[in-house]
PQR file of N, CA, C, O and H, with PARSE charges and radii, in Angstrom:
ATOM      1  N   MET A   1       9.631  -3.248  12.778 -0.4000 1.5000
ATOM      2  CA  MET A   1       9.959  -3.715  14.445 -0.0000 2.0000
ATOM      3  C   MET A   1       9.657  -4.989  14.792  0.5500 1.7000
ATOM      4  O   MET A   1       9.611  -5.503  15.909 -0.5500 1.4000
ATOM      5  N   ILE A   2       9.507  -5.329  13.987 -0.4000 1.5000
ATOM      6  CA  ILE A   2       8.776  -6.697  14.116 -0.0000 2.0000
ATOM      7  C   ILE A   2      10.145  -7.549  14.360  0.5500 1.7000
ATOM      8  O   ILE A   2      10.280  -8.284  15.339 -0.5500 1.4000
ATOM      9  H   ILE A   2       9.544  -4.911  13.080  0.4000 1.0000
ATOM     10  N   GLU A   3      11.478  -7.310  13.033 -0.4000 1.5000
ATOM     11  CA  GLU A   3      12.060  -8.456  12.783 -0.0000 2.0000
ATOM     12  C   GLU A   3      12.790  -8.858  13.509  0.5500 1.7000
ATOM     13  O   GLU A   3      13.535  -9.837  13.567 -0.5500 1.4000
ATOM     14  H   GLU A   3      11.369  -6.713  12.238  0.4000 1.0000
ATOM     15  N   LEU A   4      12.357  -7.351  14.608 -0.4000 1.5000
ATOM     16  CA  LEU A   4      13.640  -7.959  15.880 -0.0000 2.0000
ATOM     17  C   LEU A   4      13.340  -8.704  16.930  0.5500 1.7000
ATOM     18  O   LEU A   4      14.102  -9.011  17.847 -0.5500 1.4000
ATOM     19  H   LEU A   4      11.752  -6.556  14.561  0.4000 1.0000
ATOM     20  N   ALA A   5      12.217  -8.999  16.796 -0.4000 1.5000
ATOM     21  CA  ALA A   5      11.717 -10.330  17.905 -0.0000 2.0000
ATOM     22  C   ALA A   5      11.243 -11.123  17.261  0.5500 1.7000
ATOM     23  O   ALA A   5      10.471 -11.020  16.308 -0.5500 1.4000
ATOM     24  H   ALA A   5      11.598  -8.750  16.052  0.4000 1.0000
ATOM     25  N   ASN A   6      11.986 -12.585  18.088 -0.4000 1.5000
ATOM     26  CA  ASN A   6      12.006 -13.889  17.658 -0.0000 2.0000
ATOM     27  C   ASN A   6      12.881 -14.222  16.379  0.5500 1.7000
ATOM     28  O   ASN A   6      13.423 -15.308  16.175 -0.5500 1.4000
ATOM     29  H   ASN A   6      12.613 -12.669  18.863  0.4000 1.0000
ATOM     30  N   GLY A   7      12.936 -13.061  15.512 -0.4000 1.5000
ATOM     31  CA  GLY A   7      13.944 -13.277  14.494 -0.0000 2.0000
ATOM     32  C   GLY A   7      13.331 -14.028  12.939  0.5500 1.7000
ATOM     33  O   GLY A   7      13.447 -15.053  12.268 -0.5500 1.4000
ATOM     34  H   GLY A   7      12.496 -12.179  15.677  0.4000 1.0000
ATOM     35  N   TYR A   8      12.452 -12.383  12.961 -0.4000 1.5000
ATOM     36  CA  TYR A   8      10.644 -12.616  11.995 -0.0000 2.0000
ATOM     37  C   TYR A   8      11.205 -11.564  11.878  0.5500 1.7000
ATOM     38  O   TYR A   8      11.387 -10.656  12.689 -0.5500 1.4000
ATOM     39  H   TYR A   8      12.358 -11.551  13.506  0.4000 1.0000
ATOM     40  N   TYR A   9      11.704 -11.776  10.049 -0.4000 1.5000
ATOM     41  CA  TYR A   9      12.341 -10.974   9.277 -0.0000 2.0000
ATOM     42  C   TYR A   9      10.761 -10.828   8.219  0.5500 1.7000
ATOM     43  O   TYR A   9      10.345 -11.977   8.371 -0.5500 1.4000
ATOM     44  H   TYR A   9      11.555 -12.514   9.391  0.4000 1.0000
ATOM     45  N   GLY A  10      10.214 -10.467   7.741 -0.4000 1.5000
ATOM     46  CA  GLY A  10       9.190  -9.859   6.816 -0.0000 2.0000
ATOM     47  C   GLY A  10       8.505  -8.529   7.099  0.5500 1.7000
ATOM     48  O   GLY A  10       8.675  -7.553   7.829 -0.5500 1.4000
ATOM     49  H   GLY A  10      10.552  -9.533   7.618  0.4000 1.0000
ATOM     50  N   TYR A  11       7.376  -9.094   5.877 -0.4000 1.5000
ATOM     51  CA  TYR A  11       6.026  -7.354   6.026 -0.0000 2.0000
ATOM     52  C   TYR A  11       5.116  -7.594   7.030  0.5500 1.7000
ATOM     53  O   TYR A  11       4.530  -8.653   7.254 -0.5500 1.4000
ATOM     54  H   TYR A  11       7.238  -9.887   5.284  0.4000 1.0000
ATOM     55  N   MET A  12       5.011  -6.297   7.764 -0.4000 1.5000
ATOM     56  CA  MET A  12       3.308  -6.906   8.130 -0.0000 2.0000
ATOM     57  C   MET A  12       2.703  -5.842   7.525  0.5500 1.7000
ATOM     58  O   MET A  12       2.879  -4.658   7.237 -0.5500 1.4000
ATOM     59  H   MET A  12       5.488  -5.437   7.582  0.4000 1.0000
ATOM     60  N   PRO A  13       1.422  -7.304   7.399 -0.5600 1.5000
ATOM     61  CA  PRO A  13       0.211  -6.691   6.346  0.2800 2.0000
ATOM     62  C   PRO A  13      -0.305  -6.571   7.892  0.5500 1.7000
ATOM     63  O   PRO A  13      -0.099  -7.197   8.933 -0.5500 1.4000
ATOM     64  N   THR A  14      -1.273  -5.165   7.402 -0.4000 1.5000
ATOM     65  CA  THR A  14      -2.053  -3.991   8.159 -0.0000 2.0000
ATOM     66  C   THR A  14      -3.620  -5.784   7.501  0.5500 1.7000
ATOM     67  O   THR A  14      -3.664  -6.731   6.716 -0.5500 1.4000
ATOM     68  H   THR A  14      -1.440  -4.656   6.557  0.4000 1.0000
ATOM     69  N   PRO A  15      -4.625  -4.993   8.739 -0.5600 1.5000
ATOM     70  CA  PRO A  15      -5.856  -6.181   8.956  0.2800 2.0000
ATOM     71  C   PRO A  15      -6.402  -5.713   7.338  0.5500 1.7000
ATOM     72  O   PRO A  15      -7.013  -6.580   6.715 -0.5500 1.4000
ATOM     73  N   ARG A  16      -6.205  -4.493   6.735 -0.4000 1.5000
ATOM     74  CA  ARG A  16      -6.831  -4.572   5.190 -0.0000 2.0000
ATOM     75  C   ARG A  16      -6.442  -5.311   4.221  0.5500 1.7000
ATOM     76  O   ARG A  16      -7.202  -5.548   3.282 -0.5500 1.4000
ATOM     77  H   ARG A  16      -5.708  -3.788   7.242  0.4000 1.0000
ATOM     78  N   HIS A  17      -4.691  -6.002   4.303 -0.4000 1.5000
ATOM     79  CA  HIS A  17      -4.624  -6.946   3.862 -0.0000 2.0000
ATOM     80  C   HIS A  17      -4.104  -7.755   3.784  0.5500 1.7000
ATOM     81  O   HIS A  17      -3.346  -8.151   2.898 -0.5500 1.4000
ATOM     82  H   HIS A  17      -4.073  -5.810   5.066  0.4000 1.0000
ATOM     83  N   PHE A  18      -4.678  -8.535   5.526 -0.4000 1.5000
ATOM     84  CA  PHE A  18      -5.353  -9.621   5.504 -0.0000 2.0000
ATOM     85  C   PHE A  18      -6.351  -9.693   4.555  0.5500 1.7000
ATOM     86  O   PHE A  18      -5.774 -10.190   3.589 -0.5500 1.4000
ATOM     87  H   PHE A  18      -5.293  -8.213   6.245  0.4000 1.0000
ATOM     88  N   GLU A  19      -7.372  -9.519   4.279 -0.4000 1.5000
ATOM     89  CA  GLU A  19      -8.616  -9.222   3.595 -0.0000 2.0000
ATOM     90  C   GLU A  19      -8.327  -9.133   2.513  0.5500 1.7000
ATOM     91  O   GLU A  19      -9.087  -9.987   2.056 -0.5500 1.4000
ATOM     92  H   GLU A  19      -7.841  -9.114   5.064  0.4000 1.0000
ATOM     93  N   LEU A  20      -7.654  -8.653   1.449 -0.4000 1.5000
ATOM     94  CA  LEU A  20      -7.290  -9.029   0.459 -0.0000 2.0000
ATOM     95  C   LEU A  20      -6.921 -10.302  -0.361  0.5500 1.7000
ATOM     96  O   LEU A  20      -7.280 -10.542  -1.514 -0.5500 1.4000
ATOM     97  H   LEU A  20      -7.036  -7.959   1.820  0.4000 1.0000
ATOM     98  N   GLY A  21      -6.037 -11.174   0.548 -0.4000 1.5000
ATOM     99  CA  GLY A  21      -5.449 -12.005   0.716 -0.0000 2.0000
ATOM    100  C   GLY A  21      -3.560 -12.072   0.275  0.5500 1.7000
ATOM    101  O   GLY A  21      -2.740 -11.617   1.071 -0.5500 1.4000
ATOM    102  H   GLY A  21      -5.746 -10.980   1.485  0.4000 1.0000
ATOM    103  N   GLY A  22      -3.256 -12.510  -0.667 -0.4000 1.5000
ATOM    104  CA  GLY A  22      -2.246 -12.750  -0.926 -0.0000 2.0000
ATOM    105  C   GLY A  22      -0.946 -13.282   0.123  0.5500 1.7000
ATOM    106  O   GLY A  22      -0.813 -13.156   1.341 -0.5500 1.4000
ATOM    107  H   GLY A  22      -3.923 -12.879  -1.314  0.4000 1.0000
ATOM    108  N   TYR A  23      -0.256 -13.786  -0.692 -0.4000 1.5000
ATOM    109  CA  TYR A  23       1.166 -15.131   0.034 -0.0000 2.0000
ATOM    110  C   TYR A  23       1.675 -14.298   1.082  0.5500 1.7000
ATOM    111  O   TYR A  23       2.421 -15.020   1.743 -0.5500 1.4000
ATOM    112  H   TYR A  23      -0.364 -13.888  -1.681  0.4000 1.0000
ATOM    113  N   GLU A  24       1.653 -13.206   1.543 -0.4000 1.5000
ATOM    114  CA  GLU A  24       2.138 -12.140   2.625 -0.0000 2.0000
ATOM    115  C   GLU A  24       1.693 -13.241   3.768  0.5500 1.7000
ATOM    116  O   GLU A  24       2.332 -14.090   4.388 -0.5500 1.4000
ATOM    117  H   GLU A  24       1.046 -12.620   1.006  0.4000 1.0000
ATOM    118  N   THR A  25       0.207 -12.814   3.766 -0.4000 1.5000
ATOM    119  CA  THR A  25      -1.034 -13.095   4.675 -0.0000 2.0000
ATOM    120  C   THR A  25      -1.147 -14.547   4.732  0.5500 1.7000
ATOM    121  O   THR A  25      -1.518 -14.886   5.856 -0.5500 1.4000
ATOM    122  H   THR A  25      -0.312 -12.124   3.262  0.4000 1.0000
ATOM    123  N   TRP A  26      -0.924 -15.768   3.757 -0.4000 1.5000
ATOM    124  CA  TRP A  26      -1.100 -16.749   3.735 -0.0000 2.0000
ATOM    125  C   TRP A  26      -0.738 -16.932   5.520  0.5500 1.7000
ATOM    126  O   TRP A  26      -0.190 -15.988   6.089 -0.5500 1.4000
ATOM    127  H   TRP A  26      -0.623 -15.493   2.845  0.4000 1.0000
ATOM    128  N   PRO A  27      -1.141 -18.369   6.406 -0.5600 1.5000
ATOM    129  CA  PRO A  27      -1.109 -19.336   6.977  0.2800 2.0000
ATOM    130  C   PRO A  27       0.194 -20.410   6.355  0.5500 1.7000
ATOM    131  O   PRO A  27       0.240 -21.026   5.291 -0.5500 1.4000
ATOM    132  N   GLY A  28       1.194 -20.336   7.495 -0.4000 1.5000
ATOM    133  CA  GLY A  28       2.451 -20.707   7.771 -0.0000 2.0000
ATOM    134  C   GLY A  28       3.363 -19.451   6.847  0.5500 1.7000
ATOM    135  O   GLY A  28       4.592 -19.416   6.801 -0.5500 1.4000
ATOM    136  H   GLY A  28       1.156 -19.835   8.360  0.4000 1.0000
ATOM    137  N   THR A  29       2.498 -18.535   6.198 -0.4000 1.5000
ATOM    138  CA  THR A  29       4.171 -17.961   5.580 -0.0000 2.0000
ATOM    139  C   THR A  29       3.964 -16.835   6.396  0.5500 1.7000
ATOM    140  O   THR A  29       4.928 -16.077   6.494 -0.5500 1.4000
ATOM    141  H   THR A  29       1.499 -18.564   6.235  0.4000 1.0000
ATOM    142  N   ASN A  30       2.694 -16.474   7.152 -0.4000 1.5000
ATOM    143  CA  ASN A  30       2.888 -15.173   8.438 -0.0000 2.0000
ATOM    144  C   ASN A  30       2.547 -16.088   9.810  0.5500 1.7000
ATOM    145  O   ASN A  30       1.740 -17.008   9.944 -0.5500 1.4000
ATOM    146  H   ASN A  30       1.910 -17.090   7.072  0.4000 1.0000
ATOM    147  N   ASN A  31       3.072 -15.742  10.358 -0.4000 1.5000
ATOM    148  CA  ASN A  31       3.450 -16.710  11.427 -0.0000 2.0000
ATOM    149  C   ASN A  31       2.962 -15.344  12.601  0.5500 1.7000
ATOM    150  O   ASN A  31       3.577 -15.339  13.667 -0.5500 1.4000
ATOM    151  H   ASN A  31       3.728 -14.995  10.249  0.4000 1.0000
ATOM    152  N   ILE A  32       1.238 -13.569  12.253 -0.4000 1.5000
ATOM    153  CA  ILE A  32       1.333 -13.030  13.445 -0.0000 2.0000
ATOM    154  C   ILE A  32      -0.820 -12.753  13.433  0.5500 1.7000
ATOM    155  O   ILE A  32      -1.482 -13.702  13.011 -0.5500 1.4000
ATOM    156  H   ILE A  32       0.737 -13.573  11.387  0.4000 1.0000
ATOM    157  N   GLU A  33      -1.086 -12.297  13.603 -0.4000 1.5000
ATOM    158  CA  GLU A  33      -2.526 -12.195  13.793 -0.0000 2.0000
ATOM    159  C   GLU A  33      -2.383 -11.167  13.635  0.5500 1.7000
ATOM    160  O   GLU A  33      -1.587 -10.387  14.157 -0.5500 1.4000
ATOM    161  H   GLU A  33      -0.549 -11.527  13.946  0.4000 1.0000
ATOM    162  N   PRO A  34      -3.671 -10.927  12.368 -0.5600 1.5000
ATOM    163  CA  PRO A  34      -4.105  -9.839  11.633  0.2800 2.0000
ATOM    164  C   PRO A  34      -4.873  -8.495  11.953  0.5500 1.7000
ATOM    165  O   PRO A  34      -5.363  -7.613  11.247 -0.5500 1.4000
ATOM    166  N   GLN A  35      -4.734  -8.790  13.821 -0.4000 1.5000
ATOM    167  CA  GLN A  35      -4.238  -6.912  14.272 -0.0000 2.0000
ATOM    168  C   GLN A  35      -3.231  -6.528  15.150  0.5500 1.7000
ATOM    169  O   GLN A  35      -2.972  -5.694  16.017 -0.5500 1.4000
ATOM    170  H   GLN A  35      -4.336  -9.507  14.394  0.4000 1.0000
ATOM    171  N   ALA A  36      -2.647  -7.743  14.402 -0.4000 1.5000
ATOM    172  CA  ALA A  36      -0.387  -7.729  14.540 -0.0000 2.0000
ATOM    173  C   ALA A  36      -0.269  -5.791  14.189  0.5500 1.7000
ATOM    174  O   ALA A  36       0.027  -5.079  15.149 -0.5500 1.4000
ATOM    175  H   ALA A  36      -2.857  -8.421  13.697  0.4000 1.0000
ATOM    176  N   SER A  37      -0.408  -5.425  13.426 -0.4000 1.5000
ATOM    177  CA  SER A  37      -0.271  -4.416  12.866 -0.0000 2.0000
ATOM    178  C   SER A  37      -0.588  -2.856  13.718  0.5500 1.7000
ATOM    179  O   SER A  37       0.264  -2.005  13.975 -0.5500 1.4000
ATOM    180  H   SER A  37      -0.648  -6.003  12.646  0.4000 1.0000
ATOM    181  N   VAL A  38      -1.711  -2.811  13.970 -0.4000 1.5000
ATOM    182  CA  VAL A  38      -2.898  -2.039  14.994 -0.0000 2.0000
ATOM    183  C   VAL A  38      -2.202  -2.474  16.530  0.5500 1.7000
ATOM    184  O   VAL A  38      -1.927  -1.404  17.074 -0.5500 1.4000
ATOM    185  H   VAL A  38      -2.403  -3.502  13.761  0.4000 1.0000
ATOM    186  N   LYS A  39      -2.013  -3.034  16.972 -0.4000 1.5000
ATOM    187  CA  LYS A  39      -1.207  -3.197  18.199 -0.0000 2.0000
ATOM    188  C   LYS A  39      -0.169  -2.668  18.239  0.5500 1.7000
ATOM    189  O   LYS A  39      -0.034  -1.906  19.197 -0.5500 1.4000
ATOM    190  H   LYS A  39      -2.237  -3.903  16.531  0.4000 1.0000
ATOM    191  N   VAL A  40       0.740  -2.764  17.506 -0.4000 1.5000
ATOM    192  CA  VAL A  40       1.758  -2.606  17.585 -0.0000 2.0000
ATOM    193  C   VAL A  40       1.733  -0.586  17.727  0.5500 1.7000
ATOM    194  O   VAL A  40       1.938   0.336  18.517 -0.5500 1.4000
ATOM    195  H   VAL A  40       0.631  -3.383  16.728  0.4000 1.0000
ATOM    196  N   MET A  41       1.394  -0.838  16.564 -0.4000 1.5000
ATOM    197  CA  MET A  41       1.168   1.269  16.344 -0.0000 2.0000
ATOM    198  C   MET A  41       0.333   2.136  17.217  0.5500 1.7000
ATOM    199  O   MET A  41       0.267   3.365  17.240 -0.5500 1.4000
ATOM    200  H   MET A  41       1.227  -1.587  15.923  0.4000 1.0000
ATOM    201  N   ASP A  42      -0.373   1.129  18.026 -0.4000 1.5000
ATOM    202  CA  ASP A  42      -1.191   1.890  19.296 -0.0000 2.0000
ATOM    203  C   ASP A  42       0.319   1.707  19.998  0.5500 1.7000
ATOM    204  O   ASP A  42       1.024   2.712  19.897 -0.5500 1.4000
ATOM    205  H   ASP A  42      -0.319   0.130  18.007  0.4000 1.0000
ATOM    206  N   ALA A  43       0.792   0.803  20.551 -0.4000 1.5000
ATOM    207  CA  ALA A  43       2.080   0.431  21.367 -0.0000 2.0000
ATOM    208  C   ALA A  43       3.128   1.476  20.858  0.5500 1.7000
ATOM    209  O   ALA A  43       3.973   1.842  21.675 -0.5500 1.4000
ATOM    210  H   ALA A  43       0.220  -0.013  20.633  0.4000 1.0000
ATOM    211  N   LEU A  44       3.167   2.064  19.422 -0.4000 1.5000
ATOM    212  CA  LEU A  44       4.584   3.157  19.736 -0.0000 2.0000
ATOM    213  C   LEU A  44       4.036   4.098  20.004  0.5500 1.7000
ATOM    214  O   LEU A  44       4.535   4.549  21.035 -0.5500 1.4000
ATOM    215  H   LEU A  44       2.480   1.766  18.758  0.4000 1.0000
ATOM    216  N   LEU A  45       2.746   5.077  19.432 -0.4000 1.5000
ATOM    217  CA  LEU A  45       1.770   6.281  19.634 -0.0000 2.0000
ATOM    218  C   LEU A  45       1.553   5.983  21.516  0.5500 1.7000
ATOM    219  O   LEU A  45       0.512   6.575  21.799 -0.5500 1.4000
ATOM    220  H   LEU A  45       2.340   4.711  18.594  0.4000 1.0000
ATOM    221  N   GLU A  46       1.874   5.615  22.233 -0.4000 1.5000
ATOM    222  CA  GLU A  46       1.744   5.345  23.737 -0.0000 2.0000
ATOM    223  C   GLU A  46       2.638   5.739  23.952  0.5500 1.7000
ATOM    224  O   GLU A  46       2.800   6.936  24.190 -0.5500 1.4000
ATOM    225  H   GLU A  46       2.720   5.134  22.003  0.4000 1.0000
ATOM    226  N   MET A  47       3.948   4.497  23.946 -0.4000 1.5000
ATOM    227  CA  MET A  47       5.165   5.409  24.448 -0.0000 2.0000
ATOM    228  C   MET A  47       6.203   6.547  23.687  0.5500 1.7000
ATOM    229  O   MET A  47       7.412   6.686  23.873 -0.5500 1.4000
ATOM    230  H   MET A  47       3.816   3.525  23.753  0.4000 1.0000
ATOM    231  N   ALA A  48       5.243   7.356  22.709 -0.4000 1.5000
ATOM    232  CA  ALA A  48       5.836   7.996  22.002 -0.0000 2.0000
ATOM    233  C   ALA A  48       5.212   9.103  22.827  0.5500 1.7000
ATOM    234  O   ALA A  48       5.968  10.047  23.057 -0.5500 1.4000
ATOM    235  H   ALA A  48       4.261   7.243  22.558  0.4000 1.0000
ATOM    236  N   ALA A  49       3.993   9.177  23.314 -0.4000 1.5000
ATOM    237  CA  ALA A  49       2.586  10.044  23.764 -0.0000 2.0000
ATOM    238  C   ALA A  49       3.870  10.655  25.417  0.5500 1.7000
ATOM    239  O   ALA A  49       4.107  11.835  25.680 -0.5500 1.4000
ATOM    240  H   ALA A  49       3.379   8.410  23.128  0.4000 1.0000
ATOM    241  N   GLU A  50       4.407   9.489  26.167 -0.4000 1.5000
ATOM    242  CA  GLU A  50       5.075   9.163  26.691 -0.0000 2.0000
ATOM    243  C   GLU A  50       6.822  10.245  27.634  0.5500 1.7000
ATOM    244  O   GLU A  50       7.379  10.575  28.681 -0.5500 1.4000
ATOM    245  H   GLU A  50       4.215   8.532  25.954  0.4000 1.0000
ATOM    246  N   VAL A  51       6.835  10.291  25.574 -0.4000 1.5000
ATOM    247  CA  VAL A  51       7.972  11.013  26.139 -0.0000 2.0000
ATOM    248  C   VAL A  51       7.984  12.160  25.538  0.5500 1.7000
ATOM    249  O   VAL A  51       8.975  12.629  24.978 -0.5500 1.4000
ATOM    250  H   VAL A  51       6.382  10.023  24.724  0.4000 1.0000
ATOM    251  N   LYS A  52       6.526  12.864  25.636 -0.4000 1.5000
ATOM    252  CA  LYS A  52       6.834  14.565  25.520 -0.0000 2.0000
ATOM    253  C   LYS A  52       6.563  14.887  27.417  0.5500 1.7000
ATOM    254  O   LYS A  52       6.677  16.024  27.873 -0.5500 1.4000
ATOM    255  H   LYS A  52       5.721  12.483  26.091  0.4000 1.0000
TER
END
């Protein structure tokens, strides 16, 4: 999903993975905030609920 916006190609770490660290969470390697995956999932679930 995120790769479709702003030409971003990569992994969207969860908040837990930001806590654990790793190269995909380093500033400069990753340009999203730690809560991004939670916000995207919440928005997708809200949109799916509207379709029902």
